[in-house]
C-alpha positions in Angstrom: -27.2 180.7 -140.7 -24.1 179.3 -138.9 -23.6 180.2 -135.2 -20.5 182.2 -134.4 -18.1 181.0 -131.7 -18.5 183.1 -128.6 -16.4 182.3 -125.6 -19.0 183.8 -123.3 -21.8 181.7 -124.5 -20.4 178.6 -126.1 -18.8 176.0 -123.9 -17.0 172.9 -125.3 -19.0 169.7 -125.3 -16.7 166.9 -124.3 -17.7 163.4 -125.3 -14.3 161.9 -124.7 -15.3 159.1 -122.3 -14.7 155.7 -123.9 -17.6 154.4 -126.0 -18.3 151.1 -127.6 -16.9 150.6 -131.0 -19.2 151.9 -133.8 -19.4 151.4 -137.5 -18.1 154.0 -139.9 -21.7 154.6 -141.1 -22.9 155.3 -137.5 -20.0 157.7 -136.9 -20.7 159.5 -140.2 -24.4 159.8 -139.5 -23.7 161.1 -136.0 -21.3 163.7 -137.4 -23.8 164.9 -140.1 -26.4 165.3 -137.4 -24.1 167.3 -135.2 -23.1 169.5 -138.1 -26.7 170.3 -139.0 -27.8 170.7 -135.4 -24.9 173.0 -134.4 -24.3 174.9 -137.7 -20.7 173.7 -137.8 -18.4 174.9 -140.6 -15.1 173.2 -139.6 -14.5 169.5 -138.8 -11.0 168.5 -137.6 -10.1 164.8 -137.9 -7.7 163.7 -135.1 -6.3 160.2 -134.5 -3.3 157.9 -134.9 -2.0 156.4 -138.1 -4.5 154.1 -139.9 -7.4 154.8 -137.5 -9.8 155.7 -140.3 -9.6 159.5 -140.4 -9.4 159.7 -144.2 -12.0 157.0 -144.6 -14.5 158.9 -142.5 -13.6 162.2 -144.2 -14.3 160.7 -147.6 -17.6 159.3 -146.5 -18.5 162.8 -145.1 -17.6 164.3 -148.5 -19.8 161.8 -150.3 -22.7 161.7 -148.0 -22.9 165.4 -146.9 -21.1 167.2 -149.7 -18.3 168.5 -147.5 -14.9 169.6 -148.9 -11.8 167.9 -147.6 -8.2 169.2 -147.2 -5.3 167.1 -146.0 -1.6 167.4 -145.6 -1.4 164.0 -147.4 -2.6 165.6 -150.7 0.7 167.5 -150.9 2.6 164.2 -151.2 0.4 162.5 -153.8 1.9 162.7 -157.3 0.3 160.8 -160.2 -1.7 158.8 -157.7 1.3 157.7 -155.7 1.9 158.8 -152.0 5.5 159.7 -151.5 6.1 161.2 -148.1 9.1 163.5 -147.6 9.6 164.6 -144.0 11.8 167.5 -145.2 8.8 169.0 -147.0 6.3 168.5 -144.2 6.3 172.2 -143.3 5.4 173.1 -146.9 2.7 170.5 -146.9 1.1 172.1 -143.8 1.3 175.6 -145.4 -0.3 174.2 -148.6 -3.1 172.6 -146.6 -3.8 175.7 -144.5 -4.0 177.8 -147.7 -6.4 175.4 -149.3 -8.5 175.4 -146.1 -8.6 179.1 -146.1 -9.7 179.2 -149.8 -12.5 176.7 -149.2 -13.9 178.5 -146.1 -13.7 181.8 -148.0 -15.4 180.6 -151.1 -18.2 178.3 -149.9 -20.7 177.9 -147.1 -20.3 174.2 -147.0 -18.5 172.6 -144.0 -14.9 171.7 -144.4 -13.1 168.6 -143.1 -9.4 169.0 -142.2 -8.0 165.6 -142.3 -4.7 164.3 -140.9 -3.1 167.4 -139.6 -4.5 168.0 -136.1 -2.3 166.0 -133.7 -2.4 168.7 -131.0 -4.0 172.0 -130.2 -1.2 174.0 -131.9 -1.7 172.1 -135.1 -5.4 172.8 -135.0 -5.1 176.5 -134.0 -4.3 177.7 -137.5 -7.5 176.1 -138.8 -9.7 177.3 -135.9 -8.5 180.9 -136.6 -9.8 180.6 -140.2 -13.4 180.7 -139.0 -15.4 182.2 -136.2 -18.0 179.5 -136.4 -18.3 176.4 -134.3 -15.9 173.5 -134.9 -16.2 169.8 -134.4 -13.2 167.7 -133.5 -13.6 164.0 -134.2 -11.0 162.1 -132.2 -10.6 158.5 -133.5 -9.1 156.4 -130.7 -7.8 152.9 -130.5 -8.5 150.5 -127.7 -5.0 149.5 -126.8 -1.3 149.5 -128.1 -1.9 146.3 -130.0 -4.6 148.0 -132.0 -2.4 151.0 -132.5 0.2 148.8 -134.2 -2.5 147.0 -136.2 -3.9 150.3 -137.5 -0.4 151.4 -138.4 0.2 148.3 -140.5 -3.1 148.9 -142.3 -2.2 152.4 -143.2 -1.2 153.3 -146.8 1.6 155.5 -145.5 4.2 152.8 -144.6 4.9 154.4 -141.2 7.4 152.5 -139.0 5.8 150.8 -135.9 7.9 153.0 -133.6 6.7 156.1 -135.3 3.1 154.9 -135.2 3.4 154.5 -131.4 5.1 157.8 -131.0 2.3 159.6 -133.0 -0.4 157.9 -131.0 1.2 158.8 -127.7 1.6 162.4 -128.7 -2.0 163.2 -129.7 -3.4 165.9 -127.4 -7.0 166.9 -126.9 -8.3 169.9 -128.9 -10.8 171.8 -126.7 -12.0 175.4 -126.2 -14.9 177.8 -126.7 -17.1 176.8 -129.6 -15.4 173.4 -130.1 -17.5 170.3 -129.9 -15.4 167.2 -129.3 -16.5 163.7 -130.0 -14.3 160.6 -129.4 -15.0 157.5 -131.3 -13.7 153.9 -131.6 -14.5 152.6 -135.0 -14.8 149.0 -136.2 -15.1 147.7 -139.7 -12.1 149.5 -141.3 
């Protein structure tokens, strides 16, 4: 049975110190282990453009049977991604609604991909469950890698916006939140 978040008992585990770069498979295996060991229901993906958040989320879906919700899904029509900044607020509402439905209708862990830049973004999702949550922060080694990841992204984000997004990511911490920070290679 999942363990409920309790601010008096549960303290955040902060693994944010820099680590050597790991393969996607190693990260996914570590995440699956943490989920099973800590009875986690909610996984929040956090990181800059093109850092592999969605790739890891899809591997978690395949390997561990997790559900995924993402703001990006709102902008995919007939298999084509067509971002519209004027509709971003609606995309977040849609993603939050889908997350609520998944958490209400299944016991499987949920991965929230690509909508957790800062604690305020994550707060809505954290309020959907009283169970422990895992934040996976995918980091880059330096500014050159930030730009390289942005160019690899399928979202065609301008380099200046890639840097702005990377510089504005804030840690998500708190009672019942386990945070792991990863640098991934092989994307």
